[in-house]
N, C-alpha and C positions, 0 to 999 in steps of 0.2 A: 940394427936395421935402419937403412936410410929412409928419410922422409920422402913421400911422394912429391913430385914437383909442385903440385897445387898447394901443398902444405909448407913447402920450404920458403915461400915468399908471402909477403903481406901487402904487396901493392903491384899494380900493373907494370910498372917500370921494369922490375926485375924478372917478372914472368915473361914479358916480351923479350927481354935480353936473352933469357934462356933459349927461347925459340930461335932467335936470330943466330945463336951460336951453333945450331944444328944445320948441317949441310942442306938438308931437304927443306928447311924453312928460312934460309938466309934471305930469300926475296921478300919476306914479310915486311922488311924494312922499307919496301916501296910503297906500302900502304900508310896513310896517315894514321896517327895514334888513335884518333876517333873511330876510323873505319875498322882498324884492327880490333879495338875493344868491342865494337858492336858485333863483329863476327864471332868473337871468342867468348862473349859474356855468358851465353847459355851453357856451352860445353864446360867452361871453367866453373860456373856456378853449380852445375849438376855434379861435377867431379868433387868439388869442395863439400857438397852435402853428403855424398857417399862416404868420403873419408871421415867426416865428423859424426855421422849418425849410423851408417850401416857399412863399415869398412869390409865386412865379410863378402859383400857383393862383388868386390873386385877380384876375389879368388875364383869366381865362376869362369868357365871357359867361354861362355856366351852370355850376354846381358841384353835383355830386351827392356828398353825404357820407353814408357809412354808419357809424352808431355800433354797433359789434359788441359783444356781451356786455352790452347795455343792461339795466338793472334799474329797477324801480319806485324813484322818488326823483328826485334832481336831473337824471337823464338824460331824464326825460319829463314835466316840469311842464306843465300845461295842454295836454296832447297834443302837446307839442313845438313849439307856436307861437312860443315865444321864440327858437328857432333862426333865425327870419327876421331877427333883429337882427345876424347874423353880417356881412352886407355893411356895415351901419352901423358896426360895430366896426372893420372893415377900411378904412373910409373910401372905399368904392366901392359906392354904393347902386344902381348900375345892374346890379350882379351879381345873378343869379337863383339862389337856393339851394333845392335839394331835399334833404331829410334823411330817411333811413330808419333807424328804430330796429330793431335786429336782436338776437334772442336769446330763449331759452325763458323768461327771467325778466322780460320787459318789464312784466308785470303782477303781479310778486311780487318778493320780495327774498331773497337768500341770506345776509343779514347775521346775525351771531351774535345769538341771543336772539329773532329773529323767528320767528313761526309758520311751520313748514315747509310749503311748497306752498300757502299761503293766498293767494287772489286778493284784491288790494287795490283800493280805490277810487282812481281817478286822482288824482294830486297836483295841487292847484289853488291858484291865488292868489285864487280866489273873485271876488266881485262887484267888488272894488276893482281887481283886475288885468285883468279881462275887457275893459274899454273900451280898454286898450292893445294888445290882441292879437286882438280878435274878427275883424278883417279880415285876419289873417295865416293862412297855410295851416298846417293841422296836418301832422304828419309821417306818413309811411307806417310802419306797425308790422307787423313780420313775426316770428313766434315761431320762427324757424329758426336754425340755426347759420350761421356765415359760409360754410362749405363747401357746405351745402345750398342756400343762397341763390345762390352762384356757379354751381352746377350747374343749378338750376332757372330762374334769371332772367338769368344771364350777368353779366359785369363790364364790358361795353363802355361803359356810361354812368357807371360809378363813378370818381370822381376822387380820393377819399380815404377810407380806412378808419380809424376811430378805435377803438382797443381801450380801452374804459372800465374801467380797473382790472381787468385780466384775471385776476390772481391765479394765475399759473402755479405758485406754490408748492403749491396744492391742486387746480388744474384743468389741470395739464399734459396729462393724458391726453385731455382734451376738445379743447384747442387745437392740440396738436402732432402730431396724426395727419396723414398725408400728404395727406389730402383736406380739410383744414381751413385753417389759416393758410398753409400752404405754397402752396395754390392762389392766394391773393391775391398772394403774393410772386412766384410764377411769372408772373403776369399783369403784373407791374411796377407795380401800384397802390401808391402811398405808404401806409405804415402808421404812424400815430401811436399812441402809447400814453401812458396816464396812470397815475401811481402816487400813493399816499397820502403818501409822503415819500421822501427820498433813500435811506433804509435799505431800503424795499420795492423801490425801483428796483434796488438792488444785489443783492437776493435774486433778482429777476426775471431780470436779465441772467446771473447764474450758472447759472440753470436753462436759459435759452435756449441759452447757449453749450455746456452739457452735451449738448444735442440737436443741435448743429451749426448753430444760427442765428447770424446776424451782427447785432450791435446797435451802433448809433452810440455812440461814447464821449462823446457830448454829452448832458447832462441839464440842463434849465433849471427854475429855481424859478418857479412861477406865482403872481403876487400876487393873482390873482382866484380862488384856491381857496376852498373852503367849509369852514370849521371846524365840525366836528360836535360838539355839546355832550356827547353821551354816549360819545364815543370814549375808549377805554382808553389810547391812545397819543397823543402830541403830533403828530397827523397831520391831514391835511385832504383833502377830496375835490378831486382835480385838482391836488395840490400840486406834483408833479414831472412835467415834460413830456419825452418821449424818443421815440426812433424805432427801429423794426425795419427792417433793410435787406434788399433783394434781393441775390442770389438766395437761395432756400431751401436747406436742406441737400441734399446728394446723396441719392438713394434708397438708396445703398450705405453711407451714413454709419453708423458703429457707435459709440454712446456708450460712454464709459468705464464699465464695470460697477461700479466702486467708487463713482463719483459717483451712479449710478442707485440703488445700494443705500443710500447715505447719504441720498439724497432721500426714498426710500420710508420709511426708518426715521424721518426727521424728520416727515414728513406723518402717519404713524400715531401717533407719540408726541404730536404736536400735538393731534390729534383726541381722544386718550385723556385728555390733561391738561385740555383745554378742557372735555370732558364732566364731568370731576371738579371743575370750578370754578377751575382755575388758568389765569391769563392774564398776559401781560406788562402791566405798569402803568407808564406814564410814560416808558418807553424800550423800545427793541427788544432782544430777546434777543441776547446776545453783545456788547452795548455795554460798552466799557471806561471805568471812572472811576478817578481817582487821588485817594486821601484821605491827609492827613497822618497818619503813624504806622501806616497800614495798607498803603500802597502801592497797587498796581493791583488792582482788583476787576473780575470779569466778572459781568454781570447774567444771572441765570437766569430766574426767573418770580416773580410776586407781589412779595414784599419781600426775595427771597433773592439773595445774591451769593456768589461764590467768590473767595477770595484764593489764587491758584494757587501762589504762592511759599511761602505759609504752610500750604498744604494744609488750609485751614479754610473752613467755611461761615459766612456772616454774614447777619444779618437787619437790615433797615432798620427802626428803631423810631420814627422821626419826625424830620423835618427832615434834618439832616446827622449824626444819631446812628445808629451801627451797633453791634450787639453780636455777639460771637462765639457760635457754637453748638458747643462742643467735644464734646458727647456724641454728635453725629452724625458718623460717620466717612465720609469720601469714599473711594471705591474707588481704590486706587493706580493701577490700569490706566487709569482715566479721567483722573487727574491727568497720567499719563505721556503720554496721547494728546492733551493740550491743544495746539492748533495755534499754537504761540508765534510761528512765523515768518510766518504768513499776514497778508495785508493785507485779506482778504475778511471782511466783517462776517458774511456768510451762513455761512461755514465755522465761525466762532466761535459763531454761533447754533445750528448743528447740534450742536456740542460741548456747548453750554449745555443743549440739549434732552436730550441723553443723560444729563447729570448730573441734571437735574430729574426725568427719568423714573426714574433709579436711586434717587432719594430717596423717590419715591412708592411704589416697590415694597417689599413687606414683607421 
């Protein structure tokens, strides 16, 4: 049995070459590589997830996919007409696909630095891309949450829900109410999820497990992710594919209050530090690096690191050069609280955030 096109290739170059070799897609070569990748990122990513996690879905005659938490950007290029390439990527062009973009930010973005609440013009490939998709159906757009959609329209026709970068780290209160994500899991609808990198995935599963959700221990790198030029971290749209499993937590599940308190503190400190202009750059908070002569350093924010064993703050001054900042004293209680035994990047990130916050305070 031949592999589906989305599984035959492991990078954009050869996937785009395959499309260009088709008579009906030859003109895709008129698009810049960046524009073509932006248009194809979500349909390619969804097709890849289906092949890896739920290949039986492609055997259905009709497939209704809901993209929950959709935002302006790669989720909805050209009114979503590019999603009609999912059957082509799966190698089963008789499959009929209906896609619903769902979420209050379908026509705006919550990304850092974007104007809050501003309605944006639809993202388009313009006159060069239009001949390729003008005869393809646009998506249904609904500016509701997944829970509201389930209550108002039902889930009987929905075959797959895709959480597009849900960001539980900051949006747990929106997603994890009993009448939101849990409704989908109760109905037994498969739930795909996307993360910007493996580190974000590890953050997300820590949060979900705190609230009693079950997450597959399988995460797959997606070669058809979309690298964003202005990203502060080495991450990409759709980089990591994963799955949230049924059933949802019991209504009687009680989260560990210590984990809840730690998560709230982390979220509040993140917002305060970001508002003050401090961001992670080049790596995720809590990342460990080992340097000759310095040993193990824990990344905080901006250019700052902590050598826990030396109880010393360091600043990256360029390339592989780091300088000690001996006049800034680290609080002994924070050094003592370092989670040395943990394997969880997110637990180290929460500790790093506490240290960064203490350094900002007068």
